[in-house]
C-alpha positions as CSV (number, residue, x, y, z in Angstrom):
1,X,1.2,7.3,-5.0
2,X,-0.5,8.3,-8.1
3,X,2.1,8.7,-10.9
4,X,1.8,10.6,-14.2
5,X,4.0,10.4,-17.3
6,X,4.2,13.9,-18.8
7,X,5.9,15.6,-21.7
8,X,6.0,18.9,-19.9
9,X,7.0,19.1,-16.2
10,X,6.0,22.0,-13.9
11,X,7.9,22.8,-10.7
12,X,5.0,21.1,-8.9
13,X,5.5,17.9,-10.9
14,X,9.2,17.9,-10.1
15,X,8.6,18.5,-6.4
16,X,6.0,15.7,-6.3
17,X,8.4,13.1,-7.8
18,X,11.0,13.7,-5.2
19,X,11.1,11.7,-1.9
20,X,13.5,13.5,0.5
21,X,15.0,11.6,3.3
22,X,17.1,12.0,6.5
23,X,18.8,8.7,6.6
24,X,22.5,9.2,7.4
25,X,23.9,7.3,10.3
26,X,24.5,10.5,12.2
27,X,21.1,12.1,11.4
28,X,19.6,14.0,14.3
29,X,16.1,14.9,15.4
30,X,16.9,18.5,14.3
31,X,17.5,17.2,10.8
32,X,14.0,15.7,10.9
33,X,12.6,19.0,11.8
34,X,14.4,20.5,8.8
35,X,13.0,17.8,6.6
36,X,9.5,18.5,7.8
37,X,9.9,22.2,7.2
38,X,11.1,21.6,3.6
39,X,8.3,19.3,2.9
40,X,5.7,21.8,4.0
41,X,7.4,24.5,2.0
42,X,8.0,22.6,-1.3
43,X,5.3,19.9,-1.3
44,X,7.6,16.9,-1.9
45,X,6.0,13.5,-2.6
46,X,7.0,11.2,0.4
47,X,9.4,11.8,3.3
48,X,11.6,9.2,5.0
49,X,13.7,9.1,8.2
50,X,14.9,6.5,10.7
51,X,12.2,4.6,12.6
52,X,12.9,6.2,16.0
53,X,11.7,9.5,14.5
54,X,8.6,8.1,12.7
55,X,6.1,9.5,15.3
56,X,7.5,13.0,14.9
57,X,7.7,12.8,11.1
58,X,4.1,11.5,10.9
59,X,2.9,14.2,13.2
60,X,4.9,16.9,11.5
61,X,3.6,16.1,8.0
62,X,-0.1,16.0,9.1
63,X,-2.1,18.4,7.0
64,X,0.6,18.8,4.4
65,X,0.8,17.4,0.8
66,X,3.8,15.2,1.7
67,X,3.2,11.5,2.6
68,X,5.0,9.8,5.5
69,X,6.9,6.7,4.3
70,X,8.6,3.8,6.2
71,X,11.6,1.6,5.5
72,X,11.6,-2.1,6.2
73,X,14.9,-4.0,6.8
74,X,16.8,-0.8,5.9
75,X,19.5,-0.8,4.7
76,X,20.6,-4.4,4.7
77,X,17.5,-6.3,3.7
78,X,18.8,-9.4,5.5
79,X,16.6,-9.4,8.5
80,X,14.2,-12.4,8.7
81,X,10.8,-12.2,7.0
82,X,9.2,-12.4,10.3
83,X,11.0,-9.3,11.4
84,X,10.0,-7.4,8.3
85,X,6.4,-8.4,8.7
86,X,6.4,-7.4,12.4
87,X,7.9,-4.0,11.6
88,X,5.4,-3.5,8.8
89,X,2.5,-4.1,11.2
90,X,4.0,-1.8,13.9
91,X,4.6,1.0,11.3
92,X,1.1,0.6,10.0
93,X,-0.2,1.9,13.3
94,X,1.3,5.2,12.4
95,X,-0.7,5.4,9.2
96,X,2.1,5.8,6.6
97,X,1.2,6.2,3.0
98,X,4.1,4.0,1.6
99,X,6.5,1.3,2.7
100,X,9.9,0.7,1.2
101,X,11.4,-2.8,1.9
102,X,14.9,-4.0,1.1
103,X,15.1,-7.2,-0.9
104,X,17.4,-9.9,0.5
105,X,20.2,-9.5,-2.1
106,X,22.2,-12.4,-0.7
107,X,19.3,-14.8,-1.3
108,X,18.8,-13.4,-4.8
109,X,22.4,-13.8,-5.7
110,X,22.4,-17.4,-4.4
111,X,19.4,-18.3,-6.5
112,X,17.0,-18.7,-3.6
113,X,14.2,-17.1,-5.6
114,X,11.3,-18.8,-3.8
115,X,12.5,-17.4,-0.5
116,X,12.9,-13.9,-2.0
117,X,9.4,-14.1,-3.4
118,X,7.9,-15.3,-0.1
119,X,9.7,-12.4,1.7
120,X,8.1,-9.8,-0.6
121,X,4.7,-11.5,-0.5
122,X,4.6,-11.6,3.3
123,X,5.2,-7.9,3.5
124,X,2.7,-7.2,0.7
125,X,0.1,-9.1,2.7
126,X,1.0,-7.2,5.9
127,X,0.3,-3.8,4.3
128,X,-2.8,-4.2,2.1
129,X,-3.8,-1.2,0.2
130,X,-0.5,0.7,0.8
131,X,2.1,1.5,-1.8
132,X,5.0,-1.0,-1.6
133,X,8.4,-0.4,-3.1
134,X,11.1,-3.2,-3.1
135,X,14.7,-2.0,-3.1
136,X,16.9,-4.3,-5.2
137,X,20.4,-2.6,-4.8
138,X,20.9,-2.7,-8.6
139,X,24.4,-1.4,-8.3
140,X,25.3,-4.8,-6.7
141,X,23.7,-6.9,-9.4
142,X,24.4,-8.0,-13.0
143,X,21.9,-7.0,-15.6
144,X,20.4,-10.5,-15.5
145,X,20.1,-10.3,-11.7
146,X,18.4,-6.9,-12.1
147,X,15.8,-8.5,-14.4
148,X,15.2,-11.4,-12.1
149,X,14.8,-9.1,-9.1
150,X,12.3,-7.1,-11.1
151,X,10.4,-10.2,-11.9
152,X,10.2,-11.1,-8.3
153,X,9.0,-7.7,-7.4
154,X,6.2,-8.1,-9.9
155,X,5.3,-11.6,-8.8
156,X,5.3,-10.4,-5.1
157,X,2.7,-7.7,-5.8
158,X,5.0,-4.7,-5.3
159,X,4.0,-1.3,-6.8
160,X,7.6,-0.2,-7.5
161,X,11.1,-1.6,-8.2
162,X,13.4,0.7,-6.3
163,X,17.0,0.8,-7.5
164,X,18.9,1.3,-4.2
165,X,19.1,2.3,-0.6
166,X,21.8,5.0,-1.2
167,X,24.2,3.1,1.1
168,X,26.3,1.7,-1.6
169,X,29.5,3.4,-2.8
170,X,28.4,3.1,-6.4
171,X,25.3,5.1,-7.5
172,X,22.3,4.2,-9.5
173,X,23.0,4.9,-13.2
174,X,20.9,5.6,-16.2
175,X,21.8,2.1,-17.5
176,X,20.2,0.6,-14.4
177,X,17.0,2.4,-15.1
178,X,17.0,1.4,-18.8
179,X,17.6,-2.2,-18.0
180,X,14.6,-2.3,-15.6
181,X,12.3,-0.3,-17.9
182,X,13.2,-2.4,-20.9
183,X,12.3,-5.5,-18.9
184,X,9.2,-4.5,-17.0
185,X,7.6,-2.0,-19.4
186,X,4.6,-0.4,-17.7
187,X,3.8,-3.4,-15.5
188,X,5.5,-1.8,-12.4
189,X,6.7,1.6,-11.5
190,X,10.4,2.5,-11.0
191,X,11.9,4.5,-8.1
192,X,15.5,5.6,-8.3
193,X,17.6,6.2,-5.1
194,X,21.3,6.5,-4.7
195,X,23.4,9.1,-6.5
196,X,20.7,11.6,-7.8
197,X,22.1,14.9,-6.8
198,X,21.3,17.2,-9.7
199,X,18.3,18.1,-11.8
200,X,19.8,16.9,-15.1
201,X,20.4,13.4,-13.8
202,X,16.9,13.2,-12.4
203,X,15.3,14.4,-15.7
204,X,17.3,11.9,-17.8
205,X,16.2,9.1,-15.5
206,X,12.6,10.3,-15.6
207,X,12.7,10.3,-19.4
208,X,14.2,6.7,-19.3
209,X,11.2,5.5,-17.3
210,X,11.7,6.3,-13.6
211,X,8.7,7.7,-11.7
212,X,10.1,8.7,-8.3
213,X,13.4,9.7,-6.8
214,X,14.7,9.1,-3.3
215,X,17.0,12.0,-2.5
216,X,18.8,13.3,0.6
217,X,17.0,16.3,2.0
218,X,19.8,18.8,1.2
219,X,20.0,17.6,-2.4
220,X,16.2,17.7,-2.7
221,X,16.1,21.4,-1.8
222,X,19.0,22.2,-4.2
223,X,17.3,20.3,-7.1
224,X,14.0,22.0,-6.3
225,X,15.6,25.5,-6.5
226,X,17.4,24.6,-9.7
227,X,14.1,23.4,-11.2
228,X,12.2,26.5,-10.1
229,X,14.8,28.6,-11.9
230,X,14.4,26.5,-15.0
231,X,10.6,26.6,-14.9
232,X,10.5,30.4,-14.7
233,X,10.0,30.5,-18.5
234,X,7.5,27.6,-18.5
235,X,7.5,23.8,-17.9
236,X,10.5,21.7,-18.7
237,X,10.1,19.9,-22.1
238,X,11.0,16.2,-21.5
239,X,11.3,15.6,-25.2
240,X,14.3,18.0,-25.3
241,X,16.2,16.0,-22.7
242,X,19.1,13.9,-24.2
243,X,19.9,10.4,-22.8
244,X,23.4,10.6,-24.3
245,X,26.3,12.6,-23.0
């Protein structure tokens, strides 16, 4: 995905930075149809669902402005590297625009950095030319572990560090975004997922350095409508957003 850092955000900008998903355990094919309809209505960035519904999501988004994305080893990250690579190659046959893979947090926390790096690089090699995000589950990590995970994402050739799957009880916080941004600068992009359910939270994290936001489809529509109301009088001025409570 092409990302832009702007001082003034239009409703189109805000829609583009949102990646809505249908990823609850009890999600239905009907939910996927709702997701497709919302994406075609609001022009969100990238849409995600469970793999069994990829063919329908890919077909339903054809001709729209929303990209079809896949998730590898979601949500645990602890499948074998061979499994991640196999899935990446299978999913590539459906022509997605982006892949999100989950880092093996257990390996990271045990200091098995070479294996984590090899895992990322293997997937990177399997999807050349496609946008790759690596999910680090920041809410499970110390700040030092977040920095190390970000380094491994960079070394592995990822395009984004992604904060979480959304399956943890704790959310991504502004602090997580600030730790990553302070460490990586502009060397890699940041996607936030897990706990972004209102426009103000999203805007604060954007100002802190995040580029994209993984959001459940119901929350994505609610945030879009809130943003549309705010944008009636013109674009949202990022400079006026406070990072303190």
